[in-house]
Biopython code that builds the backbone (N, CA, C, O; Angstrom):
import numpy as np
from Bio.PDB.StructureBuilder import StructureBuilder

atoms = [
    (1, "MET", "N", (-18.988, 9.503, -3.002)),
    (1, "MET", "CA", (-20.472, 9.207, -3.162)),
    (1, "MET", "C", (-20.972, 7.913, -2.857)),
    (1, "MET", "O", (-20.748, 7.071, -3.727)),
    (2, "PRO", "N", (-21.660, 7.490, -1.735)),
    (2, "PRO", "CA", (-22.161, 6.330, -1.746)),
    (2, "PRO", "C", (-23.109, 5.767, -2.723)),
    (2, "PRO", "O", (-23.856, 6.511, -3.359)),
    (3, "ARG", "N", (-23.115, 4.445, -2.875)),
    (3, "ARG", "CA", (-23.580, 3.679, -4.046)),
    (3, "ARG", "C", (-24.045, 2.364, -3.392)),
    (3, "ARG", "O", (-23.150, 1.675, -2.903)),
    (4, "ARG", "N", (-25.228, 1.945, -3.317)),
    (4, "ARG", "CA", (-25.922, 0.915, -3.027)),
    (4, "ARG", "C", (-25.140, -0.271, -3.945)),
    (4, "ARG", "O", (-25.045, -0.203, -5.170)),
    (5, "THR", "N", (-24.610, -1.343, -3.141)),
    (5, "THR", "CA", (-24.119, -2.516, -3.923)),
    (5, "THR", "C", (-24.351, -3.659, -2.925)),
    (5, "THR", "O", (-24.320, -3.537, -1.700)),
    (6, "THR", "N", (-24.597, -4.841, -3.644)),
    (6, "THR", "CA", (-25.126, -6.145, -2.982)),
    (6, "THR", "C", (-23.938, -7.158, -3.023)),
    (6, "THR", "O", (-23.542, -7.515, -4.133)),
    (7, "ILE", "N", (-23.373, -7.622, -1.959)),
    (7, "ILE", "CA", (-22.505, -8.605, -1.966)),
    (7, "ILE", "C", (-22.834, -9.539, -0.975)),
    (7, "ILE", "O", (-23.533, -9.433, 0.033)),
    (8, "GLU", "N", (-22.119, -10.593, -1.510)),
    (8, "GLU", "CA", (-22.240, -11.653, -0.267)),
    (8, "GLU", "C", (-20.962, -11.573, 0.741)),
    (8, "GLU", "O", (-19.816, -11.342, 0.356)),
    (9, "ILE", "N", (-21.342, -11.802, 2.088)),
    (9, "ILE", "CA", (-20.304, -11.356, 3.318)),
    (9, "ILE", "C", (-20.351, -12.833, 4.115)),
    (9, "ILE", "O", (-21.384, -13.450, 4.377)),
    (10, "ASP", "N", (-19.353, -13.136, 4.349)),
    (10, "ASP", "CA", (-19.344, -14.145, 5.454)),
    (10, "ASP", "C", (-19.383, -13.645, 7.022)),
    (10, "ASP", "O", (-18.637, -12.948, 7.710)),
    (11, "GLU", "N", (-20.420, -14.230, 7.213)),
    (11, "GLU", "CA", (-21.099, -13.518, 8.366)),
    (11, "GLU", "C", (-20.363, -13.981, 9.719)),
    (11, "GLU", "O", (-20.728, -13.314, 10.687)),
    (12, "ASP", "N", (-19.642, -14.732, 9.935)),
    (12, "ASP", "CA", (-18.544, -15.001, 10.906)),
    (12, "ASP", "C", (-17.520, -13.920, 10.769)),
    (12, "ASP", "O", (-17.156, -13.210, 11.706)),
    (13, "LEU", "N", (-17.099, -13.846, 9.600)),
    (13, "LEU", "CA", (-15.716, -12.792, 9.323)),
    (13, "LEU", "C", (-16.537, -11.392, 9.688)),
    (13, "LEU", "O", (-16.039, -10.677, 10.557)),
    (14, "LEU", "N", (-17.675, -11.011, 9.107)),
    (14, "LEU", "CA", (-18.166, -9.800, 9.583)),
    (14, "LEU", "C", (-18.325, -9.647, 10.882)),
    (14, "LEU", "O", (-18.241, -8.497, 11.312)),
    (15, "ALA", "N", (-18.562, -10.631, 11.722)),
    (15, "ALA", "CA", (-19.248, -10.437, 13.200)),
    (15, "ALA", "C", (-17.659, -10.050, 13.790)),
    (15, "ALA", "O", (-17.482, -9.114, 14.570)),
    (16, "ARG", "N", (-16.608, -10.876, 13.313)),
    (16, "ARG", "CA", (-15.252, -10.672, 13.656)),
    (16, "ARG", "C", (-14.781, -9.172, 13.666)),
    (16, "ARG", "O", (-14.353, -8.503, 14.606)),
    (17, "ALA", "N", (-14.984, -8.836, 12.347)),
    (17, "ALA", "CA", (-14.570, -7.399, 12.163)),
    (17, "ALA", "C", (-15.202, -6.166, 13.046)),
    (17, "ALA", "O", (-14.602, -5.156, 13.416)),
    (18, "LYS", "N", (-16.500, -6.500, 13.271)),
    (18, "LYS", "CA", (-17.435, -5.572, 13.944)),
    (18, "LYS", "C", (-16.801, -5.437, 15.432)),
    (18, "LYS", "O", (-16.424, -4.414, 16.005)),
    (19, "ARG", "N", (-16.798, -6.885, 15.916)),
    (19, "ARG", "CA", (-15.908, -6.771, 17.475)),
    (19, "ARG", "C", (-14.439, -6.182, 17.195)),
    (19, "ARG", "O", (-14.130, -5.271, 17.962)),
    (20, "ALA", "N", (-13.521, -6.523, 16.277)),
    (20, "ALA", "CA", (-12.207, -6.159, 16.333)),
    (20, "ALA", "C", (-12.719, -4.467, 16.256)),
    (20, "ALA", "O", (-12.516, -3.889, 17.324)),
    (21, "LEU", "N", (-13.220, -3.772, 15.386)),
    (21, "LEU", "CA", (-13.087, -2.543, 15.137)),
    (21, "LEU", "C", (-14.233, -1.747, 15.879)),
    (21, "LEU", "O", (-14.484, -0.585, 15.561)),
    (22, "GLY", "N", (-14.925, -2.415, 16.887)),
    (22, "GLY", "CA", (-15.987, -1.950, 17.700)),
    (22, "GLY", "C", (-17.330, -0.975, 17.161)),
    (22, "GLY", "O", (-17.930, -0.061, 17.728)),
    (23, "LEU", "N", (-17.484, -1.523, 15.987)),
    (23, "LEU", "CA", (-18.716, -0.772, 15.164)),
    (23, "LEU", "C", (-19.993, -1.965, 15.130)),
    (23, "LEU", "O", (-19.853, -3.186, 15.205)),
    (24, "ALA", "N", (-21.158, -1.248, 15.005)),
    (24, "ALA", "CA", (-22.073, -1.903, 15.184)),
    (24, "ALA", "C", (-22.898, -2.256, 13.895)),
    (24, "ALA", "O", (-23.730, -3.160, 13.821)),
    (25, "THR", "N", (-22.609, -1.574, 13.101)),
    (25, "THR", "CA", (-23.318, -1.702, 11.656)),
    (25, "THR", "C", (-22.533, -2.374, 10.486)),
    (25, "THR", "O", (-21.313, -2.210, 10.525)),
    (26, "THR", "N", (-22.983, -3.024, 9.568)),
    (26, "THR", "CA", (-22.432, -3.795, 8.600)),
    (26, "THR", "C", (-21.814, -2.572, 7.858)),
    (26, "THR", "O", (-20.643, -2.802, 7.552)),
    (27, "ARG", "N", (-22.236, -1.389, 7.492)),
    (27, "ARG", "CA", (-21.969, -0.556, 6.591)),
    (27, "ARG", "C", (-20.762, 0.265, 7.000)),
    (27, "ARG", "O", (-19.883, 0.630, 6.220)),
    (28, "ALA", "N", (-20.812, 0.549, 8.454)),
    (28, "ALA", "CA", (-19.713, 1.013, 9.385)),
    (28, "ALA", "C", (-18.796, 0.151, 9.344)),
    (28, "ALA", "O", (-17.752, 0.659, 8.935)),
    (29, "THR", "N", (-18.686, -1.161, 9.633)),
    (29, "THR", "CA", (-17.695, -2.060, 9.627)),
    (29, "THR", "C", (-16.955, -1.846, 8.124)),
    (29, "THR", "O", (-15.795, -1.441, 8.047)),
    (30, "VAL", "N", (-17.645, -2.118, 7.125)),
    (30, "VAL", "CA", (-17.138, -2.276, 5.737)),
    (30, "VAL", "C", (-16.387, -1.180, 5.142)),
    (30, "VAL", "O", (-15.455, -1.408, 4.371)),
    (31, "GLU", "N", (-16.780, 0.112, 5.491)),
    (31, "GLU", "CA", (-16.548, 1.169, 5.160)),
    (31, "GLU", "C", (-14.959, 1.235, 5.975)),
    (31, "GLU", "O", (-13.925, 1.297, 5.310)),
    (32, "GLU", "N", (-14.954, 1.213, 7.477)),
    (32, "GLU", "CA", (-13.541, 1.243, 8.217)),
    (32, "GLU", "C", (-12.774, 0.219, 7.590)),
    (32, "GLU", "O", (-11.656, 0.583, 7.224)),
    (33, "ALA", "N", (-13.123, -1.121, 7.344)),
    (33, "ALA", "CA", (-12.285, -1.815, 6.861)),
    (33, "ALA", "C", (-11.607, -1.515, 5.566)),
    (33, "ALA", "O", (-10.442, -1.766, 5.256)),
    (34, "LEU", "N", (-12.665, -0.856, 4.770)),
    (34, "LEU", "CA", (-11.815, -0.422, 3.526)),
    (34, "LEU", "C", (-10.767, 0.774, 3.562)),
    (34, "LEU", "O", (-9.733, 0.904, 2.908)),
    (35, "ARG", "N", (-11.410, 1.718, 4.641)),
    (35, "ARG", "CA", (-10.277, 2.630, 4.893)),
    (35, "ARG", "C", (-8.990, 2.330, 5.186)),
    (35, "ARG", "O", (-8.021, 2.767, 4.564)),
    (36, "ARG", "N", (-8.937, 1.310, 6.477)),
    (36, "ARG", "CA", (-8.208, 0.802, 6.798)),
    (36, "ARG", "C", (-7.248, 0.290, 5.735)),
    (36, "ARG", "O", (-6.060, 0.613, 5.760)),
    (37, "ALA", "N", (-7.839, -0.633, 4.653)),
    (37, "ALA", "CA", (-6.911, -1.644, 3.763)),
    (37, "ALA", "C", (-6.460, -0.688, 2.811)),
    (37, "ALA", "O", (-5.392, -0.908, 2.240)),
    (38, "ALA", "N", (-7.275, 0.600, 2.487)),
    (38, "ALA", "CA", (-6.638, 1.621, 1.579)),
    (38, "ALA", "C", (-4.996, 2.284, 2.077)),
    (38, "ALA", "O", (-3.950, 2.336, 1.430)),
    (39, "ALA", "N", (-5.318, 2.745, 3.515)),
    (39, "ALA", "CA", (-4.405, 3.537, 4.228)),
    (39, "ALA", "C", (-3.017, 2.779, 4.165)),
    (39, "ALA", "O", (-1.899, 3.144, 3.802)),
    (40, "HIS", "N", (-3.572, 1.445, 4.713)),
    (40, "HIS", "CA", (-2.000, 0.410, 4.882)),
    (40, "HIS", "C", (-1.523, 0.257, 3.216)),
    (40, "HIS", "O", (-0.308, 0.146, 3.051)),
    (41, "ALA", "N", (-2.154, 0.247, 2.311)),
    (41, "ALA", "CA", (-1.794, -0.060, 0.990)),
    (41, "ALA", "C", (-0.801, 0.963, 0.625)),
    (41, "ALA", "O", (0.328, 0.827, 0.155)),
    (42, "GLU", "N", (-1.612, 2.249, 1.014)),
    (42, "GLU", "CA", (-0.868, 3.457, 0.337)),
    (42, "GLU", "C", (0.482, 3.793, 1.106)),
    (42, "GLU", "O", (1.435, 4.303, 0.518)),
    (43, "HIS", "N", (0.503, 3.465, 2.508)),
    (43, "HIS", "CA", (1.675, 3.580, 3.623)),
    (43, "HIS", "C", (2.804, 2.569, 2.830)),
    (43, "HIS", "O", (3.934, 2.914, 2.485)),
    (44, "ALA", "N", (2.252, 1.381, 2.661)),
    (44, "ALA", "CA", (3.291, 0.477, 2.154)),
    (44, "ALA", "C", (4.036, 1.151, 0.896)),
    (44, "ALA", "O", (5.236, 1.414, 0.809)),
    (45, "GLN", "N", (3.022, 1.364, -0.056)),
    (45, "GLN", "CA", (3.549, 1.940, -1.142)),
    (45, "GLN", "C", (4.685, 3.238, -0.738)),
    (45, "GLN", "O", (5.852, 3.189, -1.127)),
    (46, "ASP", "N", (4.252, 4.150, -0.074)),
    (46, "ASP", "CA", (5.135, 5.191, 0.236)),
    (46, "ASP", "C", (6.350, 4.796, 0.864)),
    (46, "ASP", "O", (7.397, 5.432, 0.748)),
    (47, "GLU", "N", (6.206, 3.630, 1.607)),
    (47, "GLU", "CA", (7.274, 3.298, 2.254)),
    (47, "GLU", "C", (8.488, 2.530, 1.022)),
    (47, "GLU", "O", (9.661, 2.817, 0.782)),
    (48, "ARG", "N", (7.593, 1.503, 0.457)),
    (48, "ARG", "CA", (8.692, 1.206, -0.836)),
    (48, "ARG", "C", (9.340, 2.228, -1.689)),
    (48, "ARG", "O", (10.432, 2.010, -2.213)),
    (49, "ALA", "N", (8.661, 3.392, -1.846)),
    (49, "ALA", "CA", (9.244, 4.571, -2.790)),
    (49, "ALA", "C", (10.299, 4.973, -2.104)),
    (49, "ALA", "O", (11.363, 5.107, -2.710)),
    (50, "ALA", "N", (10.228, 5.229, -0.789)),
    (50, "ALA", "CA", (11.149, 5.899, 0.452)),
    (50, "ALA", "C", (12.430, 4.943, 0.323)),
    (50, "ALA", "O", (13.576, 5.389, 0.367)),
    (51, "GLN", "N", (12.132, 3.621, 0.164)),
    (51, "GLN", "CA", (13.566, 2.718, 0.191)),
    (51, "GLN", "C", (14.033, 2.835, -1.151)),
    (51, "GLN", "O", (15.229, 3.126, -1.161)),
    (52, "GLN", "N", (13.474, 2.701, -2.431)),
    (52, "GLN", "CA", (14.053, 2.982, -3.507)),
    (52, "GLN", "C", (14.503, 4.412, -3.731)),
    (52, "GLN", "O", (15.260, 4.567, -4.689)),
    (53, "ARG", "N", (14.241, 5.282, -3.161)),
    (53, "ARG", "CA", (15.067, 6.528, -3.001)),
    (53, "ARG", "C", (16.176, 6.368, -2.318)),
    (53, "ARG", "O", (17.200, 6.883, -2.768)),
    (54, "LYS", "N", (16.209, 5.818, -1.409)),
    (54, "LYS", "CA", (17.491, 5.667, -0.423)),
    (54, "LYS", "C", (18.303, 4.994, -1.117)),
    (54, "LYS", "O", (19.475, 5.368, -1.076)),
    (55, "TYR", "N", (18.064, 4.156, -1.713)),
    (55, "TYR", "CA", (18.986, 2.805, -2.413)),
    (55, "TYR", "C", (19.519, 3.598, -3.578)),
    (55, "TYR", "O", (20.720, 3.459, -3.812)),
    (56, "LEU", "N", (18.756, 4.482, -4.419)),
    (56, "LEU", "CA", (19.236, 5.300, -5.785)),
    (56, "LEU", "C", (20.244, 6.236, -5.230)),
    (56, "LEU", "O", (21.321, 6.456, -5.783)),
    (57, "GLU", "N", (19.786, 6.882, -3.908)),
    (57, "GLU", "CA", (20.930, 7.978, -3.431)),
    (57, "GLU", "C", (22.371, 7.545, -2.840)),
    (57, "GLU", "O", (23.351, 8.228, -2.541)),
    (58, "ARG", "N", (22.113, 6.034, -2.780)),
    (58, "ARG", "CA", (23.259, 5.142, -1.866)),
    (58, "ARG", "C", (24.080, 4.933, -3.227)),
    (58, "ARG", "O", (25.288, 5.139, -3.112)),
    (59, "LEU", "N", (23.670, 4.597, -4.360)),
    (59, "LEU", "CA", (23.865, 4.014, -5.586)),
    (59, "LEU", "C", (25.400, 4.630, -5.839)),
    (59, "LEU", "O", (26.436, 3.975, -5.727)),
    (60, "GLY", "N", (25.324, 5.763, -6.134)),
    (60, "GLY", "CA", (26.393, 6.638, -6.403)),
    (60, "GLY", "C", (27.765, 6.502, -5.494)),
    (60, "GLY", "O", (28.845, 6.996, -5.819)),
    (61, "GLN", "N", (27.576, 5.913, -4.566)),
    (61, "GLN", "CA", (28.839, 5.506, -3.574)),
    (61, "GLN", "C", (29.456, 3.899, -4.009)),
    (61, "GLN", "O", (30.524, 3.415, -3.634)),
    (62, "HIS", "N", (28.613, 3.379, -4.748)),
    (62, "HIS", "CA", (29.060, 1.999, -5.325)),
    (62, "HIS", "C", (29.366, 1.780, -6.774)),
    (62, "HIS", "O", (29.922, 0.768, -7.202)),
    (63, "VAL", "N", (28.916, 2.922, -7.595)),
    (63, "VAL", "CA", (28.834, 2.755, -8.980)),
    (63, "VAL", "C", (29.304, 4.198, -9.466)),
    (63, "VAL", "O", (28.920, 5.181, -8.831)),
    (64, "ASP", "N", (30.048, 4.332, -10.474)),
    (64, "ASP", "CA", (30.315, 5.037, -11.250)),
    (64, "ASP", "C", (29.231, 5.373, -12.257)),
    (64, "ASP", "O", (29.027, 4.688, -13.259)),
    (65, "VAL", "N", (28.471, 6.580, -11.904)),
    (65, "VAL", "CA", (27.170, 6.745, -12.837)),
    (65, "VAL", "C", (27.432, 7.458, -14.176)),
    (65, "VAL", "O", (26.789, 7.431, -15.226)),
    (66, "ASP", "N", (28.640, 8.148, -13.810)),
    (66, "ASP", "CA", (29.321, 8.712, -15.698)),
    (66, "ASP", "C", (29.403, 7.709, -16.284)),
    (66, "ASP", "O", (28.666, 7.414, -17.224)),
    (67, "VAL", "N", (30.617, 6.764, -15.689)),
    (67, "VAL", "CA", (30.597, 5.597, -16.692)),
    (67, "VAL", "C", (29.626, 4.957, -17.349)),
    (67, "VAL", "O", (29.580, 4.808, -18.570)),
    (68, "LEU", "N", (28.571, 4.440, -16.287)),
    (68, "LEU", "CA", (27.448, 3.804, -16.891)),
    (68, "LEU", "C", (26.853, 4.700, -17.827)),
    (68, "LEU", "O", (26.448, 4.055, -18.795)),
    (69, "ALA", "N", (26.675, 5.691, -17.916)),
    (69, "ALA", "CA", (26.169, 6.798, -18.849)),
    (69, "ALA", "C", (26.832, 6.746, -20.098)),
    (69, "ALA", "O", (26.192, 6.880, -21.141)),
    (70, "SER", "N", (28.250, 6.534, -20.087)),
    (70, "SER", "CA", (29.024, 6.846, -21.100)),
    (70, "SER", "C", (29.089, 5.678, -21.948)),
    (70, "SER", "O", (28.952, 4.521, -21.550)),
    (71, "GLU", "N", (29.329, 6.083, -23.280)),
    (71, "GLU", "CA", (29.249, 5.029, -24.633)),
    (71, "GLU", "C", (30.206, 4.061, -24.398)),
    (71, "GLU", "O", (30.038, 2.900, -24.770)),
    (72, "GLU", "N", (31.343, 4.489, -23.727)),
    (72, "GLU", "CA", (32.136, 3.438, -23.337)),
    (72, "GLU", "C", (32.039, 2.202, -22.397)),
    (72, "GLU", "O", (32.854, 1.334, -22.085)),
    (73, "MET", "N", (30.853, 2.422, -22.089)),
    (73, "MET", "CA", (30.361, 1.328, -21.007)),
    (73, "MET", "C", (30.086, 0.324, -22.159)),
    (73, "MET", "O", (30.879, -0.604, -22.319)),
    (74, "TRP", "N", (29.027, 0.455, -22.955)),
    (74, "TRP", "CA", (28.484, -0.367, -23.840)),
    (74, "TRP", "C", (29.579, -0.865, -25.076)),
    (74, "TRP", "O", (29.057, -1.405, -26.051)),
    (75, "ARG", "N", (30.721, -0.743, -25.074)),
    (75, "ARG", "CA", (31.472, -1.137, -26.329)),
    (75, "ARG", "C", (32.017, -2.460, -25.839)),
    (75, "ARG", "O", (32.720, -3.150, -26.577)),
]
sb = StructureBuilder()
sb.init_structure("model")
sb.init_model(0)
sb.init_chain("A")
sb.init_seg("    ")
for serial, (resi, resn, name, xyz) in enumerate(atoms, 1):
    if name == "N":
        sb.init_residue(resn, " ", resi, " ")
    sb.init_atom(name, np.array(xyz, "f"), 0.0, 1.0, " ", f" {name:<3s}", serial, name[0])
structure = sb.get_structure()
């Protein structure tokens, strides 16, 4: 749901973004930049989660999880 917001924007940066994205309006440029930033952050988060899953899957090859979970480990 669109909402009117007033912000100060660096005009040179906005012009660069408009050229880079090939967009004519400030609104379209800001919305596309926000879409891309959100998508990039979500992708990076998904990548980190996938790397953590891989690490945890391989952990069993290097560590005896049963020993770590046992009370003997902590005596």
